[in-house]
N, C-alpha and C positions, 0 to 999 in steps of 0.2 A: 353495573356501574352506578355509583351514587350521583344524585343530581346536585347541581350547583347549590341549590337552596340548602342542602343538608349541612353545609358548614358556614352558614351566615349567622351563627350564634356565638355568643360570648366574645364578639370581636370589638372589645372596648379599648384594647391596646394593640400596638403594632406587634408586640410579643404574642398575644393570644391569636391574632390573625395568622401569624407565621406557623405557630404550632398546630392550629386547626388545619391548615393546608397540608402540613406534613402528616398529620394523623389520618386525613382522608385519602391522600394519594402519595404515600411515602416513596414509591419508586418512580413517580413521575419526574421528568426533568425540570428542575428549577432554573437551571442555566445550561446553555450549550456554548462552549468556548472552543477556540482554535488553539491547538498546541502543536507546533511544528507542522502546520498546514492541515492537521487532522482535527475533525470535530469531536470534542470530548463532552460527555454528558455528566452533569453534576446533579444528583437526585436531591429531593427534599430532605431525605434522611442525612445525606452527606452535608448539605447546606447547614442544617441545624447542628450537626456535630461540629462543623467548623466554627459556627457562631459560639457554641458553648465552650469550645477549647480556647478560642481567642479571648472570650469574655472572662473565663476563669483566670487566665494569665493577667489580664488587665486588672482584675480585682487583687490578685496577688502582688501586683506592683503598686497598689495603693490608689488605683483609679476607680473609685466608687463614689458616685454623686458628683462627678466632675463633668466639665465640658471638654470635648475632644474634637479636634478639627480633622478634615479629610480634604486633600486636594489631588486631583489626577484625572486621567481620562476614564470614561465609563469602562468598567471591567468587573469581573466577578470578585476580584480582590477588594475593589472599592466597596462593593455592596456587602461583602463579608465583614469588613470593618464597620460599616454603618450599622448593620443589624447587631453586631456584637456590642456596640456602644449602646444603642437604644433599648435592646432587650435586657440589658443589665441595669436600666434606670439611669444611665448617664445621658448626657445631651450631646447629640451629634451636630457639628457645625461644618457643613459642606462649603468649600470656597470655590469661587470661579477659577477654572483652570487657566484663564487668560490674564490673571492679575500680574501686575509688575511687582518688583520687590518692595517698592515703597507702599503700594496698595495693600499687599499681603501683610506687611507689618502692621498697618493701620487696622486691618480686619482682625488679625490675631489679637491685638491689644484691646480692640473694642469689644470683642466677644469673650475675652478673658479665658481662653482655652489653656489647658495644662499640658496637652500633648497634641501632636499632629502626625497623622498618617500621610504619606506621600508616595507617588509612583516614581519610577526610574526617570521619566521625562522631566520631572520637577525637582530632581535631586539637587542640582546646583542652586536653584532658586531657594529651596528650603534651607540648605546648609548656609547660604548667604544671610538669610533673614534671621536665622536663629541667634546670631551674634548681635543683631540690631534690636531684638525685643527686650523691653525693660524687665519683664518677668521671666523666670526660668521656664523653659519650654523643652519637653522631651520630644524627640522626633523618631519616627519608625518608618522605614522603607517597606513597601508592600509588593514591589515587583523587582525584577533583576536577579542576577545570579546570587548575590549575597544579601537578599532581602531579610528583614527582621520578622516578617509575617509567618513564614514556615516554622522558624525557630520558636516563636511565641505560641503558635498553635500546638506544636509538639510538647512544649513545656506545660501548657495548660491541660493537654490531654493526659499527661502523666499525673498531674495533680488530681484531676477528676478520678482517674483510676485508683488513686491512693485514698479516695474518700472525700476530697474537697468538694463541698456542695454550696459554697458561699454564693457562687454565681447562679447555679441552678435553682436555688431556693429564694432568690431575690424576688421580693414582692413588688411588682411594677403596677402602679395604680393609673387609672385612666386620666387622673388630673395631673400626673407628673409631666413635666416638660420633656419633650422628645427631641425637638430639632430647633436650631436657630438658623434662619435663612436670611441672607442679605437681599434687599430689594434691588432692582436694577437702578442704574444711575451712576454718577461718579462716586467713588468710595466715601468721600467726606459727606456727600449728600444722602447716600443710601441709609436705610434704616435696618435694624436687626429685628426680624419678626420672630416672636416666640410662639411655637406651636406645641400643644400638648399631645399626648398619645390619643386622647379622644377627639381632638380637633381633626387629626389625620384619619383615625380609624372610622369615625362617623362618616367622613367623606368617602372613604373606600367602601363602606357598607352601602351608602347611597348608590354608588356606581355599580356594585355587585347586584343590587336589587333591580337594576335595569334588565338583568338576565341576558346580556349580550356577550358575555365572556364565558369560556368553557375550559375544562381541564386539559383538553387536547389542543388548545391554542398555542401558537408560537408568536410571541411579541418581539419586534425589533426595538430594543431600548436605545433609541436614536438620540433623543433629547438629553442634554447634559444633566447629570444627577445633582448638580448644585442648584438647578432650577426646580421649583416646586412641581411643575408639570411633568418633568422627566422623572423626578424622584418618586412622587406619589403614583405616577403611571406604572412604574416597575412594581411598586408595592401592590397595586391593584391586581396585576397579573399573577404575582406570587400568591396573593390571597385567593386567587381562583385556581391554584395548583397548576398554573400554566407555565410554559417555558419562556425564558428571556434570552435573547441573543444580541450580539453586538455587531455594529457595522464597521467594515474595514476602512471606510472613508466615503466621502460624497460620491466619487466616481464609481464606487463599487456597490451602491445601493441595490440596483437591479440584480446584480450577480448574487449578492447576499440574500435577497428575497427568495431566490430560487434554491440556492444550496442549503439554506436552513429550513425551507418550507414554511416561510413566514405567512401567518394567517391574519395578523393584525399589525397595522402600522400607525403609530402615534407620532404626529409631527407638526411642523409649522407650515403654513400655506406655501411659502417659497419653495420648499422641497417637493411638496405634493404637486404644485403647479408645474415645476420643472419636469417631474416624472411624466405627468400627463402630456405636457407639451412635446417631449421627445417621442412618446408613443404615437401621438397624432401626426407628427412629422413623418414617422415611418409608415403610418397608414396611408398618408397622402402620397408619399413617394412610391409606395407599392400599388397605387391605384385602387385602394380598397374602400374609398369613401362611399361609392354607390352601394356596395355590399353592406356597409354600416347603416346607411339610410334605410335600406330594405329590411335589415335586421331589426332596427328600432321600430319600424311600423309593425312588423310581425310580433315583436315582444309586447308592444302596447295592446295589440289585438288579443293576444293570449292572456295577458293580465286581466283583461275585462271579463274573461270567462273562468278566472281562477287558476290558470295554468301559468306557472312562473318558470320561464325557460331562459332568462337572460344570460345566466352564467354558461349555459350550453351554447346558445347562439353566438355569444361573444367570447367563447373559449380562446380563440387566437389572441385576443387583446389581453385576457387574463394571464395567458401563458407568458406574455411579454413582461408581466409583473410577478413572475415566479411560479404561476400556476395555482397557487393556494390562497392568495390574498382575498379575504372576504369582507374586511372592515378597515376603514381608515378614519381616524379621529384627528381633527384639526383644532388647534387652539393658538393662543398668543396673538393672533391677528386675523383679519377677515379673509376667508377663502373665496376665490373667484366663483361667482354663481355658475358660470359656464363649466368650470372644472368640476364643481360639486355635482351638477346635473349630469355631466358626461360620465363620470365614474359611477354614479347611481344607475344610470341607464345601462351601463355594461354589467350590472349585477354585483358591483362592489359597493356595499353600503358605506356612504361617506357622510359623516356627521360633524357638526361644529359644536364647540363648547365655549364657555366663558368663565373666567375666574381670575383670582389674584393670589399672590403669595400669602397675603393676609387671610385668605379664606380656604387655605389648605388643599387644593386651590379651587375646586370646581363649584360654581354657583348654578349654572344652567347648562343644558345640553339638548341638542336635538335627539330624538329617538328614531331609529331606522324605520319605524312604522308611522312616524309623525314628522316628516321632513318639512321644513319651511325655509327654502333657499334664501340666504341673505341674513336670516336671523341666527341667534345662538340658542334657540330652543327655549324650553320651559325650565323652571327651577327644579333642582334635585329634591328628592322626597322630603328631606328635613330642613330645607331652606325656604325662607320667605323673602320676597323682594317687593319693594315699591319704588315709585319715581317721586323724588322730592322736588317740590316747587316746579311743576311742569309748565312749559309755555303753551301757547295756543295750539301747537302741534303735538302736545303731549310729551315733549322732550324735556327732561330734567336729569338731576343726578340720581344714579342708581344706588339704592340703599338696601343692604342685605342683613338678614338675621339668620343664625343657625348655630348648631354645635361646632361647626367648622370654623367659626370666626376666631381669629387668633387671641392669645392671652394679652397681647400688647407688644409695643416696641421696647426692646431691652434698654434700660437706663434712659428712656425718653418718655416720661409720663405726660408731659405737655403735648407731645406729638400724638400720643395714644389717645388722649382726651379729645383731640381735635377730630379724630376719625371715628371713635366709638362713643356713641351717645345713647345711654339707656339700653345698652346691648346691641344697638343697631350700628352696622359698619357703613360709613359713607365712603364709597369707592373712589370718588373723583372722576368716574366715567359718566358720560352722558348717554342716555338711551330712552327708549319708549317701549311700552308694552302694547301689543295689538289685541284685538278682540278675542283671539284664541289663547292668549296668555304667553305668546312668544315674545322674547326680549330682542330688541333691535339696538345694536350699539351705534351711537352717532359720533363718538370720539371722546378724547380726554377733555375734561373740564378746563384744564390748564392750557390745552392747545387751541381752544376756541379763539378765533380772530374776531375782534369787535371793530367793525369799520367806524369811520368818523360819523356816519349817519345813524349809528346805534345798531345796525344790522349785525347779526351773528353769522359767522361762517364756520362750518365744521370742515377743516382741511381734509380729513379722512374721506369725506363724501366725494370731494372733487378728485382726490387721488385715486379712488376706486374706479372712477370713470376713465381716467388717463391710463391706469395700469392695464386696462383691457386691450389697449392697442398692441398689436403683435410684436412690435419692435421695442416696447418699453419694458425694462427690467424692474424699475422702481421709480417712484416720483415723490416729490415733496413740495407742498404749497407753502410759500412764505410771503412776507410783505416788504415793500420798500415805500418810503414816503416821497411823494412828488406833489409840488404845489400845495403843501399842507394837507394832502389827502393820502390815504393808504392805497397802494396799488398791489394787486395780486400778481405774484410771479410763480413760476413752476420750475423746479430743478428736475430734469429728466435724465435718468441713466438709461442709455440705449444698449441693445443687444448687438455686440460686434459681429456675431454670426449672421445676423440679419443683413448687415451691410455686405458681407462676403457673398451670401447667397444671391442677393439682388444686384450685386456688383455696382454699388453706389457709394458715394462719400457722405461725410457728415453734412455738408452743405445741402445736398439733395434730400437727405433725411430730415433736416431742419425745415425745409420747404414743405415736405409732406406732413410733418407734425403740425406746422402752422395751419395747414388746411384742415387737418383732423381736429385740432383744438378749436378752430372756428366753428366746426360742426357741433362739437360738445358745448361750446358757448351758446349756440342757438337753442339749446335745450334748457338753459339756465336763466334765472332772472338776472337783470343787468348788473346788480351789485356783486354777483358771483363771477363775472367775466374775468378770465385769465388772459391778459393781453401781452404778456412778456414771458420769456422763458430762457433757460440755460440748457444746453445739451452737453452731455459728457459720457465717457465710458468708464469713469472712475466711480466705484461703488460708494455709497454714503456710509457714514459712521453708524454702526449698528450694535445692538446688544447681542449676547450669545444666542438669543432666540430670534434673531434677525429682525428686531424692531428698530426702526430708524431712531437714532438719538438726535432729536430735533435741534436742541440748543447747540450742541457741538457742531452739527452739520451746518446750521445757519451761521455760526461763528466762523467756520471755515470759509464759507461763501463771502462773508463780509471782509475777511482778512485778505482775500484774493480778488476782490471786486474789480479792480482796475485791469487785471490780467484776463478776467473771464470774458469769453465771447458770448454776447447776448443776442437774442432774436426777438422779433415781434410777430404777433399773429397777423396774417394777411387779412385785409378787410373783405 
């Protein structure tokens, strides 16, 4: 069997990475999908054939050098369209599957696409917006009984067999644009990020050179493909000649991990923490905590003499996660230190990374052999990072350079010039770098709360302390003005199951939180004290990667301030 390193060459375009993977492991599964309840394998040979067939038909219909949109749930069909677009030198424009009709029209017009692929779930939406778009837009369905995709691939295959090589011979250069991605935020405020083939392929190569992905891996493509983390994540595993599978839904994650034999899970902290929490509840319910504690002591002792038995010792835990899971990669937000440590202790390597859409996306990552809980690791091989204008604690804006930095924002030169200066990308995130080179994220520059006394407060720091409480699902720090001073408040979303298990009401929980928050305050300087809070079981407004949308969330609180029940911290 060839080693992973053997196909880390000539990967300067997405096209070359995909063909290299096919050439090295042609019969490996590229995707595993469910068809009428049965799992069907799509090999790399089949995947490339589908890409070429659809691509040839797109060229025949005049789509050469065009921008083409895609909207829909994660699926093989979605990725077939994506690869057919980018491997032919066209530009793929993935859209958030949660967009309203008005938002989709804005995105379609801002990106200036000429065609749009859509799945059955979005049929009514796309047919509705087609009439509202000012420019002519061709639409193609990719799922359902009467989809256009099968017909287009069949037609393209016939053309190839007849000698049409227009698509096959297309010269795709590393400098060519490959993808337009919208940043998170409201549609009018979001920016369209332009990524070239080399932006993305260089980042993939950096990740492959970590040598933690293998051709026999099975990755659950859980994160949405319109998000850079989900899209490039899937490309990383395809470049490794690994299989990709899809989740049937949040409540089926554990079931899907087992039935597909998933070895790698790439996700956001909320999902990983929920998985871990459910497992630990089972462990506690079954009275296994003492066995776990004994196992941890034994594993640590064996580690010291070079014997690594964690996966065997904790096989009952690993079985609850499908039995094959060996690696978890977390991004988009901070993962609980306790959860990361717990999973690593059980023999499931759990690492965090950091990046942005504008950086294709990964800038830094922990390595399984160099963990630093709470940090987001060290820079990728081709990335350089420094902290701009650090304060006395070394905290300043994170600035990055590398071949993965975007080409700019589409039709927004002024916005591009604001963030890219002499090739360096100013992230808008605040962080510090420790003595070992690990990056620590402190929060978004725009989220920093400046108190009237000039002190800076990073809300994410306080939220991470509150989120550790067993009954807190999520929290958000915000301010209100009182007597010409800013006062810190906390909006807390609690776990309804916790109330049911403990057989208590919201009033009792609020009293408990008041005491717990008082303990947290005791660990903080006085200007960071949180003296008031709101408790609710209503989730906050979030992005598709589960980040809280602070401005809309605060606006919702302000609009309902008179009706909201408020609490104070007990002295």
